[in-house]
Backbone as JSON, one array per atom type, in Angstrom:
{
  "sequence": "MPLTRSFKETVQARAERDPAFRNELFREAVELLLTGDVKTGKAALRDYINATIGFEKLGAQTGKSPKNLMRMLSPSGNPQTGNLLAIIHELQRHEGIRLQVVERD",
  "N": [[6.45, 25.98, -33.85], [3.75, 23.79, -34.11], [0.56, 23.99, -32.46], [-0.77, 21.47, -30.46], [-3.29, 19.2, -29.31], [-3.53, 17.5, -26.17], [-3.27, 13.95, -25.65], [-5.2, 13.05, -23.82], [-7.13, 15.13, -23.97], [-7.9, 14.83, -26.62], [-9.03, 12.24, -26.65], [-11.12, 12.67, -24.83], [-12.66, 14.62, -26.2], [-13.47, 13.16, -28.45], [-14.93, 11.13, -27.19], [-17.04, 12.59, -26.16], [-18.51, 13.25, -28.44], [-19.02, 10.88, -29.8], [-20.84, 8.19, -29.29], [-20.46, 5.43, -29.85], [-17.7, 5.14, -29.78], [-17.24, 5.77, -27.07], [-18.61, 3.64, -25.84], [-17.04, 1.52, -26.74], [-14.56, 2.07, -25.54], [-15.24, 1.64, -22.86], [-16.11, -1.06, -22.94], [-13.75, -2.34, -23.72], [-12.09, -1.8, -21.51], [-13.38, -3.26, -19.45], [-13.23, -5.82, -20.56], [-10.44, -6.23, -20.54], [-10.01, -6.35, -17.77], [-11.48, -8.68, -17.18], [-10.02, -10.6, -18.54], [-7.78, -10.81, -17.09], [-5.78, -8.89, -17.25], [-5.25, -6.78, -15.24], [-3.87, -4.43, -14.49], [-3.7, -2.9, -16.91], [-6.41, -2.84, -17.5], [-7.5, -1.37, -15.33], [-6.25, 1.08, -15.83], [-7.38, 1.71, -18.31], [-10.06, 1.9, -17.56], [-9.92, 4.09, -15.82], [-9.18, 6.07, -17.72], [-11.49, 6.04, -19.29], [-13.43, 6.91, -17.42], [-12.45, 9.47, -16.8], [-12.78, 10.64, -19.3], [-15.48, 10.7, -19.6], [-17.88, 10.5, -17.41], [-16.52, 11.42, -15.12], [-14.73, 11.54, -11.98], [-15.83, 12.86, -9.78], [-18.67, 12.97, -10.18], [-19.15, 10.21, -10.48], [-18.38, 9.34, -7.95], [-20.38, 10.55, -6.37], [-22.6, 9.16, -7.31], [-22.03, 6.52, -6.66], [-21.67, 6.58, -3.99], [-19.15, 6.7, -2.99], [-16.02, 8.14, -2.1], [-14.55, 10.43, -4.37], [-11.73, 10.57, -4.37], [-11.07, 8.12, -3.21], [-12.06, 6.4, -5.18], [-10.35, 7.07, -7.31], [-7.96, 6.24, -6.18], [-8.42, 3.48, -5.93], [-8.37, 2.71, -8.59], [-5.84, 3.33, -9.34], [-2.4, 2.66, -10.39], [-1.23, 1.19, -8.26], [-3.43, 0.52, -6.84], [-5.91, -1.63, -5.32], [-8.77, -2.61, -5.76], [-11.63, -3.78, -3.96], [-13.7, -6.52, -4.88], [-16.48, -5.99, -4.75], [-16.53, -3.18, -4.8], [-15.38, -2.65, -7.3], [-17.26, -3.85, -9.0], [-19.48, -2.28, -8.37], [-18.68, 0.15, -9.45], [-18.53, -0.52, -12.2], [-21.2, -1.24, -12.61], [-22.51, 1.25, -12.18], [-21.35, 2.77, -14.23], [-22.34, 1.44, -16.47], [-25.07, 2.01, -16.15], [-25.01, 4.8, -16.34], [-24.14, 5.11, -18.97], [-26.12, 3.85, -20.32], [-26.07, 1.24, -21.2], [-25.7, -2.36, -21.29], [-23.45, -4.66, -20.42], [-22.49, -7.92, -21.53], [-21.3, -11.21, -20.89], [-19.86, -13.21, -23.27], [-19.32, -16.35, -24.67], [-16.48, -17.3, -26.47], [-15.48, -19.01, -29.44]],
  "CA": [[5.95, 24.68, -33.47], [2.29, 23.8, -34.12], [-0.14, 23.64, -31.23], [-1.49, 20.2, -30.52], [-4.03, 18.84, -28.11], [-3.0, 16.33, -25.5], [-3.99, 12.71, -25.9], [-6.37, 13.05, -22.94], [-8.12, 16.05, -24.53], [-8.37, 14.24, -27.88], [-9.93, 11.14, -26.29], [-12.31, 13.26, -24.21], [-13.46, 15.26, -27.25], [-14.1, 12.1, -29.26], [-15.92, 10.46, -26.35], [-18.2, 13.48, -26.03], [-19.31, 13.32, -29.66], [-19.16, 9.59, -30.45], [-21.27, 7.16, -28.34], [-19.87, 4.12, -30.16], [-16.33, 5.2, -29.27], [-17.36, 5.69, -25.62], [-18.97, 2.27, -25.48], [-15.9, 0.64, -27.01], [-13.58, 2.32, -24.47], [-15.74, 0.98, -21.66], [-16.1, -2.5, -23.17], [-12.35, -2.77, -23.73], [-11.59, -1.76, -20.13], [-13.95, -4.4, -18.72], [-12.66, -7.05, -21.13], [-9.08, -6.36, -20.0], [-10.13, -6.81, -16.39], [-11.96, -10.06, -17.18], [-9.0, -11.51, -19.07], [-6.67, -10.86, -16.15], [-4.84, -7.77, -17.4], [-5.84, -5.84, -14.29], [-3.17, -3.15, -14.55], [-4.15, -2.17, -18.1], [-7.86, -2.65, -17.36], [-7.74, -0.24, -14.42], [-5.84, 2.3, -16.54], [-8.4, 1.99, -19.34], [-11.27, 2.34, -16.86], [-9.63, 5.47, -15.4], [-9.27, 6.92, -18.9], [-12.91, 6.13, -19.66], [-14.12, 7.75, -16.43], [-11.99, 10.85, -17.02], [-13.29, 11.15, -20.58], [-16.94, 10.71, -19.63], [-18.63, 10.91, -16.23], [-15.65, 12.08, -14.15], [-14.71, 10.89, -10.67], [-16.73, 13.56, -8.85], [-20.04, 12.49, -10.39], [-19.16, 8.79, -10.18], [-18.36, 9.23, -6.49], [-21.71, 10.9, -5.86], [-23.56, 8.13, -7.69], [-21.71, 5.25, -6.02], [-21.53, 6.77, -2.55], [-17.72, 6.56, -2.67], [-15.23, 9.36, -2.27], [-13.82, 10.47, -5.63], [-10.32, 10.24, -4.13], [-10.99, 6.67, -3.01], [-12.23, 5.77, -6.49], [-9.11, 7.26, -8.05], [-6.95, 5.4, -5.54], [-8.73, 2.09, -6.28], [-8.02, 2.47, -9.99], [-4.45, 3.73, -9.58], [-1.56, 1.5, -10.67], [-1.0, 0.38, -7.06], [-4.71, 0.27, -6.19], [-6.4, -3.0, -5.31], [-10.17, -2.47, -5.35], [-12.4, -4.98, -3.61], [-14.6, -6.93, -5.97], [-17.74, -5.27, -4.63], [-16.34, -1.8, -5.25], [-15.17, -2.66, -8.76], [-18.54, -4.15, -9.64], [-20.34, -1.1, -8.19], [-18.22, 1.13, -10.44], [-18.95, -0.99, -13.52], [-22.67, -1.13, -12.66], [-22.89, 2.65, -12.33], [-20.95, 3.22, -15.56], [-23.32, 0.89, -17.42], [-26.3, 2.79, -15.99], [-24.75, 6.14, -16.87], [-23.99, 5.03, -20.43], [-27.34, 3.28, -20.89], [-25.75, -0.02, -21.86], [-25.56, -3.52, -20.42], [-22.44, -5.57, -20.96], [-22.75, -9.33, -21.32], [-20.18, -12.1, -21.16], [-20.19, -14.13, -24.37], [-18.28, -17.35, -24.88], [-15.88, -17.29, -27.8], [-15.04, -20.33, -29.91]],
  "C": [[4.42, 24.73, -33.44], [1.7, 23.43, -32.77], [-0.89, 22.34, -31.42], [-2.23, 19.98, -29.22], [-3.39, 17.61, -27.48], [-3.85, 15.11, -25.86], [-5.27, 12.66, -25.09], [-7.48, 13.94, -23.51], [-8.72, 15.48, -25.82], [-9.36, 13.12, -27.6], [-11.23, 11.68, -25.71], [-13.23, 13.9, -25.27], [-14.17, 14.22, -28.11], [-15.19, 11.39, -28.48], [-17.19, 11.29, -26.21], [-19.11, 13.43, -27.26], [-19.64, 11.96, -30.28], [-19.54, 8.49, -29.45], [-20.66, 5.78, -28.6], [-18.43, 4.05, -29.65], [-16.33, 5.07, -27.75], [-17.64, 4.26, -25.17], [-17.8, 1.32, -25.68], [-14.79, 0.84, -25.97], [-13.97, 1.56, -23.21], [-15.66, -0.54, -21.81], [-14.67, -3.04, -23.11], [-11.78, -2.8, -22.31], [-12.09, -2.96, -19.34], [-13.38, -5.71, -19.25], [-11.24, -7.28, -20.63], [-9.11, -6.87, -18.57], [-10.52, -8.29, -16.34], [-10.93, -11.05, -17.69], [-7.75, -11.53, -18.2], [-5.63, -9.77, -16.29], [-5.35, -6.61, -16.55], [-5.18, -4.47, -14.37], [-3.66, -2.31, -15.73], [-5.64, -1.89, -18.03], [-8.2, -1.48, -16.46], [-7.36, 1.07, -15.1], [-6.88, 2.69, -17.59], [-9.7, 2.48, -18.7], [-11.1, 3.77, -16.34], [-9.76, 6.44, -16.57], [-10.73, 7.13, -19.32], [-13.65, 7.08, -18.71], [-13.73, 9.21, -16.63], [-12.57, 11.46, -18.29], [-14.81, 11.28, -20.59], [-17.54, 11.31, -18.35], [-17.8, 11.72, -15.24], [-15.78, 11.43, -12.77], [-15.62, 11.56, -9.66], [-18.15, 13.02, -8.96], [-20.14, 11.0, -10.08], [-19.16, 8.55, -8.68], [-19.72, 9.52, -5.89], [-22.7, 9.78, -6.14], [-23.28, 6.77, -7.05], [-21.64, 5.36, -4.5], [-20.1, 6.59, -2.07], [-17.03, 7.9, -2.88], [-14.52, 9.33, -3.62], [-12.34, 10.11, -5.46], [-10.14, 8.75, -3.91], [-11.15, 5.93, -4.33], [-10.95, 5.88, -7.32], [-8.0, 6.36, -7.5], [-7.15, 3.93, -5.92], [-8.23, 1.75, -7.68], [-6.61, 2.94, -10.34], [-3.61, 2.49, -9.85], [-1.31, 0.6, -9.46], [-2.29, 0.04, -6.33], [-5.14, -1.19, -6.31], [-7.86, -2.98, -4.85], [-10.78, -3.81, -4.97], [-13.37, -5.26, -4.74], [-15.91, -6.15, -5.93], [-17.64, -3.84, -5.11], [-16.16, -1.73, -6.76], [-16.47, -2.92, -9.5], [-19.53, -2.98, -9.49], [-19.96, -0.01, -9.2], [-18.72, 0.74, -11.82], [-20.47, -0.88, -13.66], [-23.09, 0.32, -12.91], [-22.51, 3.19, -13.71], [-21.89, 2.68, -16.63], [-24.62, 1.71, -17.37], [-26.13, 4.17, -16.61], [-24.74, 6.13, -18.41], [-25.25, 4.49, -21.1], [-27.08, 2.0, -21.66], [-25.7, -1.13, -20.81], [-24.57, -4.47, -21.08], [-22.82, -7.0, -20.62], [-21.48, -10.11, -21.62], [-20.64, -13.1, -22.21], [-19.02, -15.08, -24.57], [-17.8, -17.27, -26.32], [-15.45, -18.71, -28.16], [-13.54, -20.41, -29.94]]
}
């Protein structure tokens, strides 16, 4: 049987070497949240965090416990708006990007 990498390892490796891929993962997660697909949006945001900054560093930068951040973004988590926006703000700063809401036709 051939050895294969896990999906998580594959995404993390690509995110490390491809800034456009990282940015798209982040943008997609936020877009899912904004369109009301909170469950999938939180999962995508968790995947993005795990593939990039990690919960330890994000916790240090937001002043939140890494365990609390993980709990907020878990399937049963219900983060307060302020906490969710603080996470998104810090991820934008970390990535060096600024997301904007654009009206579609």
